[in-house]
Each structure stands twice: as C-alpha cells, then as structure tokens.
N, C-alpha and C positions, 0 to 999 in steps of 0.2 A: 223647288227641289234642287236645282243646280246650286242655289245659294247655300242650301243646307249641306250639300256635298262639299262645297268649297270651304265652308266653316269647319265641317268635320275634318277635312283633310288638313286644314291649318292647325287645328287642335292636335291632330295625330302627329304632326311634324314635331311637336314639342317633346323633346327627350324626357323631360320630367313627367309629362302626362303619361307617356308610354311606360315609364318605370312604375308609376302608381297603378296603371291598368294591369300590368303583369303581376305586380305584387298583390293587388286585390284579387285577381283571378286565382293566384296560388292559395290565398286564404279561403276563397269560396270553394275551391275544389276540396280542400282539406275538411272544410265544414260540412259540405254536402255528403261526401263519401264516408266520413267518419274515420278516415285514415289516421287522424291525429289522436285517436283515443289512447293508445299506449303512452304517448308523451303527456297527454292530459292527465292520465292516472298518476304519472310520476310527479307532476306538479301538485295535484290534489293531495297525494300522499305526503309530499313535503309540507304543505300547509297543515295537514292533519297532525303531523308530528309536532308542529309548533303549537297546536291547540289542545294537546292531550289534557283531559280533565276527568275527574272521577265520575262514576255512575251515581245515579240518585238512589240506587238500592231498592227500587220498587219491584224488581224481578229477582227471584232467587233460583240459582241453578242447583239441582240435585244431580250430582255427577256419579255415573257408574264408572268409578275410577279404578286404578290398580289396587288400591286398598280394599275395595269391595270384592273384586274377584279373588284376591289373595285370601281374605278372611272367609269367604264362602267356599273357597277351594273349587271354583268353577271357571269355565271359559266365558260364560254368559249367564245373565240372570234369567229366571223363569217367569212365566205368567203368574205363578203363585206369589213370587217375590213382588212383582208389580202390583198385585192385588193388595198385599199387605202394606206396601208403601203408600198406595192411594188411601187405604183406610186410616193409616197413621197420620197422613197429611190432612185428611178430612177432619180427623179428631183434633188436629192442631188449629183448625179454623182458617185454612188457606182459602184463597179466593177461587182459583182455578188451577188445573193441572194440565200441562202440555207435555206430551211425550214426543221427544224429538228423534223419533226413529220409526221405521215401519215394523209393525208387529204381525208376525204370522199367526194365523188362526187354524189350529189343527184340532180335530175332534179327539185325537188320541192324547193331546196334552193334558196331563193330570191336573194342571193348574187352571185350565180353561174355565171351569165352572166357578172357581173362586174369583177369577178376573171379571167374569160377567156379573157376578154378585156385587163386586166392588163398583163396577160401572153403574149398576142399577141403584146402588145406595148413594151414589154421587151423580145424579142424572144431569146430563147436558153440561157438566162442569169438567169433564175430562175430554181432552182433545188429542186425537191420534194422528200421527204423521202419515201423509201420502207422498209417494215418491215416484219418479219416472221408472218405467220398466226397461230392462236391458234390451228387449226386443220390441218395445213399444214405439209409438210415434215420437219424433224429435220435437224440440222446442218446449214451450211452456205447457206441458201436458203431463199431469200426474196420473199415469196409467195404473200404478200399484196403489190401490185404495184399501183401507181397512175393511174387514169383512162386514157383511150385512148384519151379522149377529152383534158385532161390536158397536156398529153405528145405530143400533136400536136405542142405546142409552148414552152414546158418546157422539162427538162431532169430529169431522175430519178437517185437518189443516194441511196446506201445502208446505213442503220443505224444500221446494226447488230454489235454485239460485243460478244466476247468469254469470259465468266466468268471463272476465275481460281478457283480451289478448295478453299473452305472456304471464297470465295469472297475477297481474298487477293489482287487481281489485275484483270485487263482485258487486253486482246489482241484484236486488231481490224484487220479485213481482208482488203486486198487491193481492193477486189471486191467480189461480191456475185453472185451466180447463181439465176436465176429467171425464171418465165414463159416466159419472153421475152428475154432470153439470159443473158449474163454476165453484171452485173450492177456495176460500180465503186463505192467504198465507198465515203462517204462525204469527209473524210480526203484526199483520193487519188485524188478526183476531184479538191479540192482546190489547192493541191500541184502539180497537173499535172503529177501524177505518175501512171504508168500502170503496174500491176503485175497479175498473174493468181489467180483464186479464191481459190486455195489451199494454198496460202501464207498468213500468218498473221504476225503481228509485235507488239511489246510492245512499246507504246508511251513513250516519255520522260516525265514522271510524275513529274520531278523536275521543270517543268515550273509552276510557281505559278499562279493558276487559278484566284486568286483575282486581279491579275494585268492585266488580259485580259479586254480591254475596253468594257463596257456594257452601253446600253441605254434601258430605259423602252419602251416597245411596245406602250403604250398609248401615250407617248411623240412623237414618230414617227408618230402615227396615227393622232395626232392633230397638228403636225408641230412644236412642241415645242422642237426643238433640233438644235444643231450647225451643219450645213452641213459639215463643215470642219472635224468634228469628223469621218464621214463615207465616205467622198469623196475618191474614188479610192480604197476603201477597200472591202474585201470579208465580207459579212454579213451573220450571222447565226441567223435565227429567231427560237426561241426555248421556250418551256414552262418551267417555273421555279417556279410557284406558288405551294404551298403545295397540292392544290386540284388536281394537275396533277399526283401526286405520282411518280415523276421522279427523286427522290434523290438517289444517290448511293455513296458508299465509294470510294473516290478518294485516291489512295495510298499516304501515308505520309501527306495528307492534310485534312482529314476529309470528311464530306458529301458535295456533290455538285450536281447540276443538270446534267443529263446525257449528255446534249449538250457540256459541257466543256470537256468531254472525247474526243469528236470529234474535238473540237477546238485545244486541246493540241496535238492530233494526227496529225492534219493538219499542225500545226507549226513544229512538229517534222519532218514530211516528207519534208517540204519546206527547212529545213536545210540539208536534205540528208537522203536517205533511211537507216534505222538502219541495221548494219551488225550483224547477229546472228551467232556467232562462235560455239555455242553449248557447250557441256560438255567435249568433247575430248581434246581440247588444254590444258586446265588447268589440266585435269587428267594426261596427258602424262608428263607435266612439273613436277608436284608433284611426279609422279611415279619415274621420274629421280632423283629428290632430295632424295627420300626415298632410292632408290637403291644405291646412293653414301654413305649412312649412315648405311650400314648393320653391320659394326663393333660395338663392344660393346661400349656403351656410346656415339655413334656418331649420333644417329637418331635425337636428338634434341639439338645438340650442337649449338653454337652461329651462325655458318655459315648456317646450315640447318634451324634453327629457322628463321633467317633473310630471307632465301629463301622462306620459307612457308608463312611468313607474306607478302612478296613482291608479291607472286603469288596469294594468297587468299584474300588479303585485299587491298594493294596499287594498284596493276595492274587493278583489276576490277573497282575501283573508278576512276582511270585515264582513262581507256578505255570508261567508261560511258560518259565522256566529249566529246568523238569523236563519240558517238552513236554506239559504238562497244559493243555488249552485249555478255558476256561469262558466262556460268553456272559453278558454282564452288562447289555446294553441293556434287556431286559425288567425287570430289577431296578432299573436307574436310572430307567426311566419310572415304575415303581410308586413309588419313593422320591420322585421329583420331584413327582408328583401329590399323594401323601399329605402331604409336607412343606409344599408350597405351600398346599394347601387347609386343612391343620390350623393353619398359622401365621395364615392369614386368619381361620379360626374363632376362634383365640385372641384376635385383635385385636377381632373382632366381640363375643365374649363379654365381654372386658374393657370394651369401650365400653358394652355393654349393662348391665354391672354397675357402671358408674361414672356418677354424676350429672353431666351435662355442664355444669350451671350452677355447682355447688359443687366439683366434682372429688372428692367423697367417694364411698364405696361406695354403690351404689343398694340400695334395699329389695328389688330383684329378686334379689339374692344370698340374702337370707333366704327368698324364695319358692322357691328351688331347694335349700334346706338340708333334706334329707330325714331327717337324724338327729334323735334326741331330745336334749333338753338339760334339765338340772336347774335352769337359771337362769330367772328371771322375765323375760318379754318385755315391754318397755315401748314404747309408741307415744306420742310427744309431738306434739301438733298445735298449730302456731302459728296462731292464729286470724286474724291480720292479716298473714300472710306475703306474700301477693300484693300487698297495698297497699304494704307496705314496699319490696319489690323494685321495684315499678312507680314509686315516687316518686323514684327516682334516674335521672338521665339516663344515667349510665355503668353498666357492669356491676359490681355490687357483691355479687352473690349469694354468691360464695365467701367474702367477708369476713363477711357476716352469718352464714352457716352456721358458719364457724369460730368466731365469737364465741359462738354458741349451744352448740357442742360443747365449747368451753373451759369453759363454766359447768357443763355436764352432768358433766364429768370432775373437777370440784372435789371431789366426795365419792364418785365412782364412777370412779376414775382409770384402771382397766385396760380399760374397755369400748371396743368398736369401734362407732361410731355410723354408721347407715345413713340415707341421705337420699332423700326423694322429695317434691318440691314443698314444702309446709309441714309435712310429716311427718318426724319424726326417730325412729328406732327403735334399740333396743339390748337385748342380753341382759345384765341387771344382775348384778353380782357380789354384790349385797346379797341374802342368802338369805331373810330374813324379810319377809313382806308388810307387816307393821306398820312395820318399820324403813324399808322402801322408801317407804311413804306419807309418813313423816316427812321422808325425804330429798327427795321431790318437793315437799313443802310448803316446805322450806328453799330448794330451787331456785327455786320460785315467788317467794319473797321476794327472792332475789338478782336474778332477771330483772326484777322490778317496778321495780328501780332504773334499768332501761334499759341499752342498750349503745350504744357510740359507733362509728360507721362514717363515714369520710370527714369527720371533724370535726363530725358531727351526732349528737345524742342521739336514739335510737330507742326508743320504748316497745313492749314485747312483751307479748302475752297468749297463754297456752297452756292446754290441757287435756290430760289423759293417760288412756290406756287401758292396762290390763295384763292379761296372760294368764299364769296360774301352773299350768296343767294340763300337767304334765311328761310325761305318758304319750303325748302326741301329738307327731308330728314338728314341728320348728320351722316348716316350710313351711305346715302347716295351722293354725298358731297366729297367723301374720301377719295374716290377715284378721280373726280374732276380736279381736286387740289393736287393729287399726285401727278396727273397728266399735265397740269400747268407747270409743276416743278420740272418735269421732263422737257416741256416746251422751253422753259427758261434755260435749261442746260443746252438744248440744241441751238437756241438763238443767242446764247452767251449773254443773257440778260440776268440781272440780279433777281428781279421779281417779275412773275408773269401772273396776271389775274385771269381767272376762268371767266369766259363770257358765253352764256348759253345761246346768244344770238348766232353763234357759229354752229348752225344746225347739225351739220354732219359730224363735227367734232363732238357735239353734245350726244348725238346718237351713238358714236363709238364708245364714249364714256359710259353711256347708259347700258350698252351691251355688256360691259364688264360687271356692272351691278346686277344685271338680270341673269347672268349666265348660270350661277348656282341655283337660282330659283327655277330657271328653265329646265335644268337637269332634273330637279326634284319633281317638277310638274309634268314631266314626260314630253316637253317640247323638243328637247334634245334626245335624239334616238340614233340607233346604229343601223345602217344599211349594209347589205352584204353583196359583193360582186364575185361570182364563182370563177374559179380558175380551172380550165379544161386541160386535161392531159392529152396532148396531140396524138400520141401513139395509141392509147386505149380508147380515146374519144369519151372518156368519163370525167366527171367533175371530181377532182381530188382535193380541192381546198377552196377557200373563200377569203376575200380581203374585207376586213371590217372598216367601214367608212362613217365617220360621225356626221350627223345631219342636224340642222336646227330649223324647225318649222315654227316661225313666230306667229302668234295669234293675230297680229295686226299687219306685219310686214310680209308674212308668208315665209318661204324658204330664204334663209340667210346663207350667203356664200361661206363655206368652211374656211376659205382663205382669209376672209375678213375676221371672223371671230376667233380663229386659231391664232392669227397674227396678234390680235389684241391680248389674248390669253397669255401668249408667250411674252409679250412686252411687259405685262404686269404680273408675271410669275404665277399665273393661275392654270398653266397647262397641265399640271399634275392631276388636278381634279378631273379634267376631261379625259386624260389618258387612263386614269383608274376606272372611270365609267366605261370607256370603250373596251378595255381589257376584260373587265368583269363581265360585260355582256357577251363578248366574243368567246370567252372560256365557257360561260354557261351554255351558249348555243352549240359549241363544239361537243359538249357533253350530251346535249339533247340529240345532236346528229348521231352520235355514237349509239344512243339508246334506240334510234331508228335503224341501226345497222350500217351507218355510213361513217367510216373511220377517216376523217378528213382533218387537214390542218386549217388553222385560222391565222390570218396575218393582221398585224396592227402596226400603224405608223407610229414611230417614236421621234419626238422632237429632239434636236441636238441639245437644246437647253436642258432637257430632262436627263440626258446621258451624263450630265455633270452633277446629278443629284445622287448622293450615296445611298439614299433610301430606296432607289428604284428596284434593285434585285429583291429586297425584302417585300416590297409591295406586290411584285409579280408572284413571288413564292407564296405569299399569303392567299392570293386569289386562286392560284392553281390548287393549293391545299384545300381551300374551301369547297371547291367543286370536284376535287379528285381527278384532275386532268394531268396526264403526263406532260412534262416540260417540252419534249420534242414535238408535241402537237401545236405548239405556239411559235409563230415566226414573227420576229420584230423587223420591220422595214426601216432602214436607215437611209435618209436622203442626203444629208451632209453633216460633217463633223468639223471640229476646229483644226487641229493638226493631225497628221497621219503617222507621226513617228511613234515608236513603241514606248516612249516615256510619257506620252500625253495621258491626262486623266481619262479622256474619252476612250482611248485604246484600252486602258486598264479596265474600264467599266465593261466594254464589249467582251473582253476576255473573261471577266467574271460571269457575265450573262451566259456565254457559251459553255463555260465550265459547269453551270447549273443545268445544262441540258437543252436550253432554249436555242433555236436556230435563228440566224440572222440573214437578212436579204438586203442587197444593195438596190435601192429604189432609184428610178429615173436615171438609169445608167446612160452615160454619154452626154449628159448636160451638167452644167455647173462644175462642182468639185468631183462629181462621180465619174472618175476616169480610171485609167489603167492602174494608178497608184492604189486605188481601193482594192483591186484584186491582189495586189502584192501584200498588203498589210491587214486588211480587215478579215477576221475569221468568219466570213460569210459562206453559206452553202448555196445561196441563190442570187442570181442577177436578174433584174427586171429592166428590160430595154424601154426607154422612154417612148411614149406614144407618138411623139413628134416624128421620129424616124420611121416607125411602123406605118403611120398613115401616109407618109411621103414616099415610101419605097416602091409602091406600085408604078409611079410615074417618074421616078428619079433614080437613075442608075447609081449615082454616088451614094444616095441613102441606102439603096439595096446592098451595095458592097459593104457599107459601114455596118449594117445589121448582120450580114454574113460574117464579117470579121469579128464582131463582138461575140457571136455565138461560138465561133471556132476558138477564140481566145478564152472565153469562159469555160468551154469544155476542156481545153488544155489544162486549165487550173482545177478541173474536177468540180465545176460549179454547174448547178441546174439553171437553165435559162427560161425566163418567162417574158413573153412579148405583151406589152400593154397596148390598149387602144385598137385591138383587132375588130374591124367592123364589117368585113366582107369575106365571102368564101374564097375569093382570089387571094387575099392576104393570108388566109389560113393555109392554102395550098403552097404558097411560096415558102412560108415558115416550116411547113412539114417537109418540104424538099431540103431545107437548110438544117433539118433535124433539131428544130427548136423543141424544147421539152414541153412547154405549156403556154397557153394563151389566155388573155383576159381582155374583155372589151364587150361592146354592144352586140357583136356577132353572137356571143354566148349569152349574155344577159346584161341589162343595166343593173346598177346597184338597187337592190330591192329589200323590203323588210324580211326578217328571218323566216316568217311563215311562208312567204312567197318563194323564198329560196328553197325551203324544204319541199314545197309542192313541185317546183321545177325539177329538183334532183330526183324525186320519186317518179315523176313522169318520164324523165330521160332514162332512168334505170329500167322502167317498164318497157320502153321502146327498145332498149338495148337487148333485153332478155327475151322480148316477145317476138 
C-alpha cells in the first residue's frame, strides 16, 4: 500500500499529469451534467447548415395558411371543413392523414357529425394530435387527448417536443405518456418506429423544410389540387397562418411552422433511427490523443493537431451523414484546457531552462536530467564574472557568455554549455580525466589572453570543478561539480575533482539535491514558538522556524542545511515555503479568534533579491492576510548606509506594510547602528545575554540598557531564550515587552501551538 501511495504521489507531482487530470475532470463534469448542451447545439447547427439538402418529398404538408383564412373569411377552419378535406384527400388516394393540432369536440359544433362520418369512412387512417394541458403534469405527458368519440375511428399521436436551452434546438420523443397509456409521436407513427416514452431523438434538421411539398388547405377543401401530388403520400394537416402563433426557430433555417419539425423528424426516422453515441467516445479518443502528447512541445504538433481536427470536426460531420450523433463539447473543453495549459507550461519550462541574460540553456536543465551519463561533468566558475557584467552600461552578458563558450568549444566542439551566473557547465566529450585536465589548462592559457567585447579587452579568471562518478544521475552530480568549483576557488586551484570518499562533503552536497524533494515530501516542516506579551500574559505572536526531519538521519540542524542553501542560492525556495506556511497558519489562527503576528527569518542574501517583495505580496494576497501581521526578522545585512541595496529593499518592504525585527541584537553586526538606520519596529535580544543575566551583573546591565535604548527609539523589545520564572520577573521589572523561550514553549507543530493557545486563553478567562 505504501508503495502504491509513493507511486501515486510521484505521478501526481508531474505538472503535466495534473493538467490532464483537471482537463479531463472539466470534460467529465460537462458531460455528466449536460451543461454543455447549448454549445453542443451551436456546433450541431453549424454542421447542419453545411449539410442542408432537399427533402425526399414522401410527406406532403396541407397548410392552413393565410390564403385559407382570407378566402374563407374566417379566423379558423371548422370541423366541417376538416371533414371535407379528409374526404377529398381520401378520394385522391392518400396513404394517411395526420392532423398536427388538438381538435376540440363539442356536441354543439354543427360540423361534428360530418367530421365523425369522415373519420368512419377513413377508419384508422386519420391521426389526431395530443398535446400537453396548461394545468396538467409537466414533462413528456400528453394530457390533452382527442375525445373518445373521435378515437373510435381515428388514432392519437403526440405532438410534444423538448425545447433545448436558449431555444437553440428541439428534440422529439418517440412516444408520450397520456391518460390513455403510451401514445406514439407523429413522427414515429409516420415512420413506423416504436420506442419507450423515455427516449428522445434530435431530428436531422439538415433537411431543407422549404423543399417539403406543400398544398394550401383551401385548395384541398375546394378540390383545386393535383391528386397525383398527394396520392400514396402521408399528409400532415397543420396551421401555418400567423394568427395561429405556431412559428418556431428551425435550427440553421430560420422560422418555420411547428409542423415542419414533425415532418423533418418523420423523414429522419424513415431513413433510420438516429444513433446517439453521447459524449464519452469523442472524450476518450481526445484523451488518448492528449496522453500521447505529454512531452514538451508535443501536445499540439502536426500529428496531434490533425488528430484533434479529425475527431472534433471531420468525424462528427461525417457521422452526421449516417445519422450517428456524437457530442463533442466535453472533448473540446478538455482539449482546450489541456492544450492551453500545456503550451503555457512549455513556455514556462523553456523560460526556466534558459538563462535570461545570455539566452543559453540554464543549469536548471542539468538539475532535471535524471539519466546517468558516462561523460565527465565540468563546472567552470568565472571568478570576476559579476564585476565584468556590471562594468558595462549596456547589456553585454550574452556577448561575454558567447565568447566564453566559443573558447570552451575550441577543443570540446560537440558540447552543449549550460549557464547560470558566473558558472558554465557541460558534459565533456573528453573521456580521460588526465586529458580533460590538460584541456582545461590549455583553455586557461587561452582565456588568460582576455576576450574582446564592445571594443574593450576583458581579463577573465576561472576555476573548475569536475565530477566523474558515472553511476549517479546527472542531476545529482550538478551540485558536486559546482561544489568542487567553489572548492577550487577557495584553494586557488585551477581544477578540483569531486571525491565521494569525503563522506561529510558528500553528505552536504547530497543535502542540496535532496532539499527540494524533502520540501515536497513533507520532511521539511515549520515549527512555531509563541511570543508572550509580558504585560497581558497572553500569546500575541509566534516565530516560524524551519525544520527538516530526514527519514534516515533524523532531525538535521537548520544551521547546516540553511548554510548550504545560501551557499548554492537555494534559500529562496525554503523562505517561500516558510512564509507560505506562516501566513496560512496566521489566517487559521484568526479564524479561531486569535489575531496574532507571525515572524519569519529572512536571509541577508535574499534581501538582495529584487523579487522578494513580489513573492511576499503574492503569498499575502493568496491567503488574504494583512501585511502588518507579518514580521520579517533580519539578523545581519551588508552595509548600513542609506545608499545600500539592502537598505532600499528594507524600505520597500516597510512601505508595503510589513514590519521588521532586528534579530539577535547585541551580537555580530546587530548593534546600535541598526537602531539608527533600519526601519524596524521590534528588537530581539539574543538569548546569550538573557540566559546569562541571572548570574552575571554585566549581562544584566547590558540587557537593561538595550531595553531602555530600544524604547527610546520607540521599538518593541522581545527577549529570546527565556527559560525560567526568575528571568521573566527580571524582564518584567525592566519593562520588556515580550518574551520567547522554553519557559513559554519549545518550537512545536502548528496544531500543538493552537492547542496551547486555546488552553492558555481558557485558563486566563476561567
């Protein structure tokens, strides 16, 4: 079971799999709920317009049109008129007569007797319409049935139709329920088709209704018609004059009398009952096409594009010809989501694997290269790269990088060089380590002569690290090669070879490669140590502290893995993780009624990253937390003057509403100068002084002076490392604002912190 969970988690980590999953879920929801029907109708109507073709003429419409009412000078025809029309049609040798309207039966109607006689003379060959009643049951139920007297010699047919949303189309039932049992629809009766009342079908609206033969009702009534036109045909008598208000939107053809829907439906069924395949077949085929294109740049290549066009455009149009109806909107929605998001992911991945300054492949490509390689991995570190790039007013990084690569390829011509800052890496085609050393020495001599960029000669200095342990994936060798290059710089050696026999060095390098994976796996987590307000004796905040519990080595010291992360410029990932968790927990605390601040330590290295404010703002916006509830703890910076990049960054953070805290005050660089220049609202006294002040008068005086000095600058003071009641009382007497330490609580998981706070509040109020 654990193996299954591990495999499932690994699959879920794939961004492309998640894209396909959510895209497929979108299609499934649309398919199951039927929410896509309006768009499906639009597509079907578009295909219908392309397929318009004439009727076969086997059904003739006898229309009670404006000409009829005008000539008869009436607002409606009578039963006597209907009787005469039926007799005239019978005399012309028609097959059957279908009256596409509900006929009232009143004993006072003078034409009732004539109509009954006409039905008796044409037994079982006249079909009268059944309709829903205004106050009757909803759904496919024909509550308004022809009278019993009429049905002694005639049959009933349902005239019900199912309107689609926004009146974009209509489906017709094969039959309808009624007070007298199941009644076949007009179309099914003409075609001789029998299906249950819960079945409906979409007629082939590509049959051009204007090509269905029509005769005016009054011409039949007065015998002014060619009998050959109707002989042997099924006749539909239907109202069409405007006064009857029976005009409806016929898909792809405009407005038409309602009877034409039934005529088209009847002709459709005579050709064969439409086969409705639903949404699943197209969905599964498109899903297969998408799954074959999960690789970068493949989702919409020429083959899959052709496949999608075939499945979503050509195939439905072709199947329509054979009355096979397939729904494609769920498949289109899935394809659109998958294609759009994968194309975006392709662009993001390409951008992430391309150095923006030089346009060369990024070292990130090698970090994702999970395969093994029998080539030696070389990392070349340009020692003065930043100074070189910074010395030009215009952007010349691409020119500098290209000149370096050109020299690398003089004797290693087939290599692909990857670039990150001043680091250039490649898998050398030179197999021998000895030969590679000689090659790098030759490269050093060439580079010593300098390169020319923008008409200026530039002197370069570099050191190299190599990794020749071919049994490990390239991704795990990147860090060791880079570490070796850094080692070469420190030892002032041209080339330094990685040696896994240096076990601790190997472990530190492996930490770097495991760090991202550890964050994703939950091995890296955030502990919270509460801050207690001395005056109110209530918890008013908490500091977020990153922890790593390794599955084999157990807890790893934060000092160790944070130092390595800073050294290899990976501290941003950890910081983002901690801030995200801290902000989320602050919001959850607020939901429980505790309005508390959260503090997060910020590396000095990250303060030089221009993307830091944007990253923090994004996280705060995601969870909806006010900026003043987040405190950034600053331990040390580079220079303290107002022109430094660090000072400007801190000013920008404060302007955004975030509060700053001076951590470990009294040690290292954290001195009085910090109070003069840093826009901090809080000072944290280092635990070394707090723990020593009970037995050392000098430390006691130092703590007191720090508190007084900070208060004079209108700063809040927090004492770290408070472990005893005695220390708390001393600090309370000195008017220290807040304390933090084991006396209040050790750093604990968030759930434990929440339990502690709830318990403390209960005791306070109880």
